[in-house]
Structures are given as C-alpha cells and as structure tokens.
N, C-alpha and C positions, 0 to 999 in steps of 0.2 A: 050460125047453126039453125037448122030448121026445127019447127015445132015437133015433127015426127022423131027426129034424132034425139031431141031432149026427152021425149017420152020414152024412147028405148033406153037411154042412159038412166033415166029416173027409175025405170023398172029394174034395171040391173043393180042400181044402188039400193033400191028397196029390198031386193033379194039379199044383198050383202048386209044391209042394216038389220034385217030380220034375223039373219044368222048371228050377227054380232051381238044383237040384243039377247039372244039365247045364251051366248057364250060369256058376255061380260056386262050385260045391261047398259050398253051404250051404242050409239050409232055414229056413223061418219057422214058428214054433210059437206057437199061441194056445191057452192052456189053457181048459178049461171054466170054471174059476174066474174067469179074466179076462173071459170073455164074460158070465157071470152077474153079476159085479160091475159091469161097464159097463152092462148092461141095467138094473140097479137104479138106477144114477146117472141114467139117462135118463127115469125115470118121470115127472118133472115138467118135462121139457124137450122142445121140439118139434124141435130141430135134431139131426141124427145125429152120430155120432162114428166116425171112421175109425180102426180098430185099426192096420192096416198097409196100405201100398201098396208092393209089392216089384216089382223088375225080375226077370222070370223068363226073360230072354233074348230072346224074340221078342214080349214083351208086358209091360205092367204089370198086376198083379192086386192088387186092393184088397179088403179085408174091412171092412165097417162095420156098425154097428147104427143103425137109424132108429127113432124113436119119434114117432108122430103122435097128437095129442090128438083126442078126440071132436069132430066137426065136422059141421054140417048140410050141405045142398047147397052145392057149391063152384063149380060152373059149368064152363066149357070152357077154362080156362087150363091149359096144359100145359108140359112141359119135354121137350127132345129133345137127346140126346147125339150128336154127330157122329162120335165115335171109340169110344165106350164101349158095350159090351153089359152089361146088368145082369141079375143073377139075384136075385130076392127069395125069401127063405125066411121065411114068416110064422110067428112064434113065439107071439104072443098077439093077441087082438082080431080085428076084421074090418073090411072096407071094401069099397067098390065102386071098381074100377080100370077106367079107360077107356084104350084104346090105339089108335094108328093115326090115320088121317085126315090132312088137310092143314092144316099150321100156317100161320096168317096173322099179321100184325103182329109179326113175329119180332124179339125183342130179343136181341142176341148175348150169350153168356156166354163169357168167356175161360177157358182151361184154368187151373186153380188158383184160380178165383174162388169155387168152392164145393168143399168138401173131397172130393177124390177123384172128382168127377163129370166132369172134363174139359171140353173146349170143347163148345158147343152153343147152344141157343136156348130162350128162354121166349116164349110167345105164346098167342094164341087158336087153337082148333081148330074148324073149321066143323062137323065131324061125326066122331065116333069110328068106327073100323072094328069095334071090339068093346068091350063093357061086361061086366065079369065080377065077380061077388061073390067075394071072397077071405076066407079065415079061417085060423086057426092050423092048421099042418100043410101048407098049400098052398105050392107053388113056382111062380114065374112067371119066364119068361125074356123080357126085353125087348131085342130087337136094336137096334144102333145105328141112328140116324136114324128112330126110332119115337117119335112124340109119346106121352106118357103122363101121367096125372094121376088123382088120387082125386076122384070125384064126390061121395062122402059117406063119412064115417067115423063109424058109429053107436056105436062104443066105441073107447077108446084102442087103438092099433095099434102093435105092435113087430115089426120084421122085420130079419133079417140081409140084407145086400146084398153080393153078390160082383160087383165091377166088373172087366171084362176090357177092357183098352185095348191092342190090337195096334199102335197108332200111337205108344204110349209118350209121350203128351202130359200125363198126370196127374203131379202132384208125388209123389215118393217119400216115404215116411214110415216 
C-alpha cells in the first residue's frame, strides 16, 4: 500500500473516529500491520473481509478489503446497495468498472446477507452510464442506489472499501 493510499485511509478513519468520539467517546483504530496482514491473507481468496463496521452516531461506517481474481469479460450483472455508499481505494491490480444504468431482473439482498454491504439488489443492467478503467492508486465513490460491477479484471485486484450507511442497516462488527 502506498503512502498516499494510507493517507486517504487515515483521513477517512479520522472522519469516522471523530464522529464516533462525538457519539460514544471512543475511536476505532486499524493499524497498517492489520491491513497488510489481511491483504496477504486474501491473496488466494475472492471474498472480501470486513475489518470493522462501527456506529459513528448518525451512520455505520465499515472498512473492508476486497480481493478479486483475474477474470475475463464478465457481462452486465451488477449489484446495487440501497442504503450504502462505497468508496474504493485500489491498492494493487486493475479492472474495468461499470456504474449506473437501470437494473432489471432484481434479486433482493437482505442487510447482513453479505458482509457489510447492507440491503440491496443483484441483477442485470441494460446499459452502464459509465465504464472506467481503474488501477492501483485510484479512488472511486459509488453512491447508494448505483448499480456497479466489474466487466473485466485483467490482473488480480485488491482494494480497500469504505462503506457509509446512514440508515444504519449493516451489522456492526
């Protein structure tokens, strides 16, 4: 993880910790060693790992690491979170990310059904509003109710995810 990415994560954690301190006089701390150790554990796994999901008073804020293995063209199957805004901080690898559009054939996801993602839907998307190549060092903000999916992952991809849930529907961890 680069110094710039750590600074971004630190700023996000400071925001969370400040809000948490106002809500319950405590902070959540994730050391660089914890993040690096978890990233190494995920190298052979495709499912992400949520470090923490804390109540900061007016929202739940989660920090997770996602690792996606190299994959060819994936199609138009997306995911959409109804309460959660996500921030991706790409640490290694690259991918093509599609966002927006109208989701059809929606399959509901309950809050807690996937670690830290909250309620939402899976389904096909007729046409993306934007298709963007992403790589290490990039940051992407995906607002709630925005379908999103990777269309291709030409090399293994690892990214930190900050999930902000003002509805507080995600499970605390």
